[in-house]
N, C-alpha and C positions, 0 to 999 in steps of 0.2 A: 504494500500500500504506500509506503514511504517513497519508494522508487517512482510509482505512478504520480504522486503529488509533486515530486521534484520535476518530472518530465512535463507535467501540466503547467507548473510555474515557469519553466524554461520556455515553453511554447507561448505562454501569455506574454512574457517579456519580449519575445521575438516579435509578436504581433504589435505590441505597444511601440517598440522601437521603429517598426515600419511606418506606423502612422505618425510618430513623433519626429522622426528624423529624415526619412527618405522622401516624404511628400513636401517638405518645407520649401517655400518660395515666397516672394513678396506678396503676390496676389492672395494666396491661401492664408498667409499670416493675417492680413486685414480681414479677409472673408470670415475665417473662423473666430478671430478675436472679437468681432462685433456680433456675429450671428449666434455665438454661444449664449449671449444674453437673452435670447428667446426662451431659454430654460431657467432664467433667473427669477427670483421672487418678484422683483418690481414689475417686470413685463407680464408674467403669468397672472399675477393677482389683478393688475389693472385691466388686462385684456379680458379675462373671464368676467369680471364684474361689469365692464363696459358692454360686453355682448349681452349679458343677462339683462341689463337695464335698458338698452337701446335697440336691440335687434328684434325683428318680428318673429312670431312663431314659425317654425319650431326652434329657431336658433337661440332665442332668449332662454328657453328651457335647457338647451344644450350648454349654454354659457353658465347657467347655475349648476348644472350637473358637473361641468368641468371645474368650477370653483370648489364645489364640495369634494370632488375626487382629489383635487390639489391639496386641500386641507387634510383630508384623511390620509393620503399617501405619505405624508411626511411624518406620520407617527411611526410606521415601521422603519422608515429610513433612520430616524433618530435612535430608535431602539437598536437597530443593527449596527449603527456607527459606534454605539457604546459597547455592545457585546463583542464586536470584532474591530478593534482599533488599528486598522491598517494604515500605515503611513503612506503619504502620497508618493507617486513615482519619482517626481523631481527631487524628493528628499532621499530616496532609496537608490536611484540610478544616477550616478554622477554626470553622465553625458546627456541627460535629458534636457531638451530645449523647452524653456518656459518663458513666460512674458511677465510684465510688471505686475506687482501685487498678487502673487499666486496665493491660493487658499492654504491655510495651515491646519485646518481641522482634519478629521479622518477621511480616508479615501473611499471606503466601502460602505454602502453603495453610492452611486452618483446621484446627488440630489437634483442637479439640473436635468439629467436624463429622466429621472422619475417625474419631475414636474412637467416636462414637455410632453411626455406620453400620457400622463394623467389629464392634461389639458386638451390634447388633440383627439384622443380616442372617443370621447362622447360626441364630437362633431362627426367623426368618421362613422360611428354607429348610427347617427341620425340620418346621414346620407352617405352611402358607400362611395359615391363619386368624390367625396372630400378626401378619400385616401390618396388620390392622385395629387392633390395639392398639399395636404398636411403631413403625410408620411415622409416625404423628402425633407421637410423642415425638422421633423423629429429626429430623423437619422443624421442630419447635419449637426444638430446639437450634440448627439451622442458621439459622433466622430470627433467633433471639436474638443471634447473633453480629453481625448487621448492626444490629439494633435497639440493641444496646449500644455501637455505634460502633467495634467491634474488627475487623471484616472487611468486605471488598467482596463483592459477589455472586460474582465469579469465585473468590475464596478459598474460599467455601462450596461452590460447585459442584465444584471440584477436590477439596476435602476429602471430599465425599460420594462422588465417583468413586473416589478412592483407597481409602476405607474399604470401599465396596461391592465393588470388584474384589478386594481382598485377602481379604475375608471369603468371597466366592464361590470364590476359588481355594483357600482353606483348606478349605472345605466339600467341594469337588470332589475334592481330593487326599487327604482324610482316609482313613487306612487302614481 
């Protein structure tokens, strides 16, 4: 089992290094540095509440579902970050490329990825055509977290799983 875990960790670091170093160029630096904020608290809270308040049906309902899913999804994120205090890749891997003011809390799971998936999934479930528009944005945020040196691939995958499952549960249980 130990050998398997070491191999898995090695593979994950290889994938992380590919996103973090091989892809780097001026355009992607700006692209990911700014678009990663689509998964940040400021944007996700303001966007969901604005859609809830100002969009017509069924989008207003989807906006409220997204806001509720966003709030609920950060409970398991906070718990997992406490239970599994994984340090961020830029602190563990010396050659990691990072940008100004990197985060210093725990890495696992990715809160930005959780947020963007918890916010976009209710809209995708409301109208499946929204997948074509919103899934690329969610994936860009997920990739940006590795590109910016802040998360490992497993951090991002678990964040996406938490955000998606909470959003699907919120949507399914909505009165």
